[in-house]
C-alpha positions in Angstrom: 91.2 106.9 93.4 90.6 105.0 96.8 93.6 103.2 98.3 93.4 100.8 101.3 96.6 100.0 103.1 96.6 96.9 105.3 100.0 95.3 104.9 102.9 95.4 102.7 101.9 93.1 100.0 100.6 94.7 96.8 97.2 93.5 95.5 96.3 91.5 98.6 97.2 93.7 101.5 97.1 97.1 99.8 95.5 98.5 96.7 97.4 98.7 93.5 96.2 99.6 89.9 98.2 98.4 87.0 97.5 100.1 83.7 98.6 99.0 80.3 99.0 102.5 78.7 99.2 105.9 80.1 97.6 106.9 83.4 96.3 110.6 83.2 95.9 111.8 86.8 93.6 114.4 88.3 90.9 114.5 90.9 91.1 113.1 94.4 93.3 110.4 96.0 91.9 108.9 99.2 94.4 107.0 101.4 92.8 104.7 103.9 95.4 103.1 106.2 93.4 100.2 107.9 96.2 99.8 110.6 97.6 102.9 112.3 100.9 101.6 113.5 104.4 103.0 113.3 105.8 102.0 110.0 109.5 102.2 109.2 110.6 105.4 107.6 111.0 104.8 103.8 108.4 102.2 103.6 107.1 102.4 100.0 103.7 101.4 98.6 103.4 101.4 94.8 99.7 102.2 94.3 99.8 102.7 90.5 101.9 101.3 87.6 101.4 102.6 84.1 103.4 100.8 81.4 103.4 103.9 79.1 103.7 106.6 81.7 102.1 108.8 84.3 100.7 112.2 83.3 99.4 114.9 85.8 99.0 114.6 89.5 96.1 114.2 91.9 94.6 117.6 92.7 93.5 116.5 96.2 95.0 114.0 98.5 93.2 113.0 101.7 94.5 110.7 104.5 98.2 111.4 104.5 98.5 111.2 108.3 99.6 107.9 109.7 100.2 109.2 113.3 101.6 112.2 115.2 105.0 111.5 113.9 104.7 110.1 110.4 102.7 110.7 107.2 102.6 109.5 103.6 104.4 111.5 100.8 102.9 110.9 97.3 105.7 110.4 94.8 105.1 110.7 91.0 107.7 108.7 89.0 107.7 108.3 85.1 105.7 105.1 85.2 104.4 104.8 88.8 102.9 106.6 91.9 104.2 105.7 95.3 103.3 106.3 98.8 106.4 106.8 101.0 106.4 106.9 104.8 108.3 110.0 105.9 108.8 111.6 109.3 106.8 114.6 110.6 103.2 115.5 110.9 100.9 115.6 107.8 100.6 119.0 106.2 
């Protein structure tokens, strides 16, 4: 799955997939921040919604680094996947 982040509005400024049914995840998530600015900690991008649930995780995640002091944390929720801005360098 390729995600582009260029702003805070889902669908028009950042990629978001909406699934009617269950999302079964595996493979690679590629995060492409189009702007590398300092984002407020806790800024959340919901990149996937699945009405019947999310199963599995991405086996590889690329592009988590925002800058030297922030990175994206991938959070798997029962019906969504989010990228959350957290402090610290990417791992």
